[in-house]
PLY file of the C-alpha trace (Angstrom):
ply
format ascii 1.0
element vertex 181
property float x
property float y
property float z
element edge 180
property int vertex1
property int vertex2
end_header
-0.29 -0.06 0.33
3.25 2.23 -0.49
2.46 3.51 3.70
5.46 5.40 4.43
4.91 7.02 0.59
1.51 8.01 1.90
2.00 8.99 5.17
5.11 11.39 4.18
2.55 14.54 4.50
-0.84 15.35 5.02
-2.22 16.14 1.21
-0.73 12.60 0.69
-2.01 11.34 3.76
-5.35 13.11 3.05
-5.57 10.82 -0.10
-4.92 7.60 1.51
-7.71 8.27 4.10
-10.22 8.99 1.23
-8.78 5.95 -0.71
-9.48 3.84 2.26
-13.06 5.22 2.81
-13.33 4.01 -0.81
-12.85 0.84 0.19
-14.17 0.69 4.12
-17.61 1.48 3.35
-18.68 -0.53 0.90
-17.46 -3.49 3.13
-18.92 -2.08 5.86
-22.01 -1.72 4.13
-22.62 -5.38 3.46
-20.81 -6.78 6.75
-23.66 -4.28 8.89
-26.29 -6.65 6.58
-24.47 -10.21 8.02
-26.90 -11.77 11.26
-23.61 -11.15 13.88
-26.41 -11.91 16.73
-25.42 -15.66 18.00
-22.02 -15.33 16.86
-20.12 -12.72 19.19
-19.57 -10.35 17.12
-21.02 -6.82 17.70
-20.47 -5.27 14.05
-21.71 -2.12 15.14
-18.59 -1.79 17.69
-16.20 -2.52 15.10
-17.10 -0.28 12.24
-14.36 1.76 11.00
-15.87 4.11 7.81
-17.30 6.60 10.48
-13.36 6.83 11.93
-12.36 7.79 8.48
-15.62 10.15 7.86
-13.98 11.56 11.11
-10.44 12.12 9.86
-11.57 12.79 6.90
-13.95 16.49 7.79
-10.47 17.14 9.81
-8.33 17.04 7.03
-10.05 19.86 5.52
-12.95 17.27 3.59
-16.58 18.05 3.35
-19.48 15.75 3.66
-20.20 16.62 0.27
-16.21 15.81 -0.69
-16.48 12.32 1.43
-19.84 11.65 -0.62
-18.36 12.26 -4.01
-15.18 9.94 -3.15
-15.06 6.73 -5.32
-15.99 3.33 -3.76
-14.27 0.43 -4.95
-16.64 -2.05 -7.08
-14.45 -5.43 -7.57
-15.04 -6.43 -3.45
-15.46 -9.96 -2.03
-18.72 -11.77 -1.81
-20.55 -11.88 1.68
-23.20 -13.76 1.29
-22.92 -16.47 4.67
-21.93 -15.69 8.56
-18.58 -17.59 7.22
-17.57 -15.42 4.89
-18.21 -12.10 6.80
-15.91 -13.39 9.36
-13.12 -13.86 6.69
-13.47 -10.54 5.19
-13.29 -8.90 9.31
-10.33 -10.67 9.69
-8.82 -8.65 7.32
-10.19 -5.44 8.73
-9.89 -6.56 12.38
-5.89 -7.24 11.73
-5.34 -3.88 9.97
-6.81 -2.55 13.21
-3.73 -3.85 14.32
-1.12 -2.83 12.13
-2.72 1.01 12.10
-1.64 0.86 15.66
2.48 1.18 14.12
1.15 3.44 11.75
-0.07 5.62 14.51
3.32 6.02 16.12
4.65 6.87 12.77
2.51 9.46 11.61
1.00 11.19 14.42
4.29 13.20 15.50
5.37 13.62 11.45
1.93 15.24 10.67
0.63 16.84 13.74
-2.59 14.81 13.97
-3.90 13.53 16.26
-6.38 10.44 17.14
-9.58 12.94 17.86
-8.14 15.02 14.58
-6.94 13.64 11.93
-5.71 9.32 12.83
-8.80 8.47 14.69
-9.24 5.78 11.78
-5.94 4.08 12.96
-6.10 4.79 16.56
-9.12 2.19 16.30
-10.09 0.69 19.84
-6.73 2.19 21.69
-5.23 0.96 24.53
-8.08 -2.24 23.93
-7.13 -3.03 20.11
-5.33 -7.03 21.68
-8.80 -6.97 23.53
-10.57 -6.02 20.55
-8.51 -8.79 18.92
-8.93 -11.68 21.45
-12.46 -11.69 21.17
-12.80 -11.92 17.40
-10.00 -14.90 16.86
-11.89 -16.30 19.82
-15.37 -15.84 18.26
-14.09 -17.00 15.08
-12.39 -19.81 15.96
-15.72 -21.32 17.76
-17.42 -20.11 14.29
-14.67 -21.57 12.21
-14.62 -24.95 14.33
-15.84 -26.67 11.18
-13.98 -27.33 8.59
-16.40 -25.89 5.89
-16.21 -23.12 7.14
-12.81 -22.54 8.03
-12.71 -22.84 4.02
-14.75 -19.93 3.66
-13.00 -17.48 6.38
-9.90 -18.19 4.58
-11.54 -17.95 1.11
-13.25 -14.79 2.25
-10.02 -13.47 3.59
-7.97 -14.36 0.72
-10.47 -12.38 -1.46
-10.66 -9.18 1.20
-6.90 -9.26 0.98
-6.77 -8.90 -3.37
-9.92 -6.58 -3.07
-7.25 -4.17 -0.91
-4.71 -4.46 -3.04
-6.29 -4.43 -6.30
-8.07 -1.42 -5.43
-4.88 0.58 -3.60
-2.32 -0.17 -6.67
-5.31 1.48 -8.90
-5.16 4.56 -6.55
-1.05 4.21 -5.89
-0.70 6.16 -9.09
-1.97 8.90 -7.20
0.46 9.49 -4.80
3.36 9.92 -7.95
0.90 12.63 -9.01
1.50 15.24 -5.96
-0.86 16.22 -4.03
-2.26 19.52 -5.99
-5.21 16.87 -7.20
-6.50 17.10 -3.76
-9.32 19.37 -2.11
0 1
1 2
2 3
3 4
4 5
5 6
6 7
7 8
8 9
9 10
10 11
11 12
12 13
13 14
14 15
15 16
16 17
17 18
18 19
19 20
20 21
21 22
22 23
23 24
24 25
25 26
26 27
27 28
28 29
29 30
30 31
31 32
32 33
33 34
34 35
35 36
36 37
37 38
38 39
39 40
40 41
41 42
42 43
43 44
44 45
45 46
46 47
47 48
48 49
49 50
50 51
51 52
52 53
53 54
54 55
55 56
56 57
57 58
58 59
59 60
60 61
61 62
62 63
63 64
64 65
65 66
66 67
67 68
68 69
69 70
70 71
71 72
72 73
73 74
74 75
75 76
76 77
77 78
78 79
79 80
80 81
81 82
82 83
83 84
84 85
85 86
86 87
87 88
88 89
89 90
90 91
91 92
92 93
93 94
94 95
95 96
96 97
97 98
98 99
99 100
100 101
101 102
102 103
103 104
104 105
105 106
106 107
107 108
108 109
109 110
110 111
111 112
112 113
113 114
114 115
115 116
116 117
117 118
118 119
119 120
120 121
121 122
122 123
123 124
124 125
125 126
126 127
127 128
128 129
129 130
130 131
131 132
132 133
133 134
134 135
135 136
136 137
137 138
138 139
139 140
140 141
141 142
142 143
143 144
144 145
145 146
146 147
147 148
148 149
149 150
150 151
151 152
152 153
153 154
154 155
155 156
156 157
157 158
158 159
159 160
160 161
161 162
162 163
163 164
164 165
165 166
166 167
167 168
168 169
169 170
170 171
171 172
172 173
173 174
174 175
175 176
176 177
177 178
178 179
179 180
């Protein structure tokens, strides 16, 4: 995802957040439709699109700008909870990685958890507990081999979609930040 380059300055960082919004918003809309009841997941507490929106607004985007952002069209199919677990595995894992990114960009870009890096701050000090509770619920649900395979397929499809989306968006980084609102 070229994160080092995409966190080099505020303008390029804004593009990174806009690109992440473009894939998180449609993915999370699909995940919200999964029947999580009884599976140990409260998806409403794990959705991160609102944090991306808050960061974008803190960095100068308007609601209209955010509504006009491109959205990823090619997404993993989420028909069953197993698919949801696989996709959510990727998103929850990214929350762990976000803690490392947070440490790097906060001082470099002059942003804070409440103004510009809410997404990367995610669950804050509770990120480890959120990960453990997610993986515990996933282990229970995936005890069935067929479900485990479906979760793996969905996770791999999610990684592929992220890679494709971010690669499509990456040329904008080399064009410079002049094109960013």
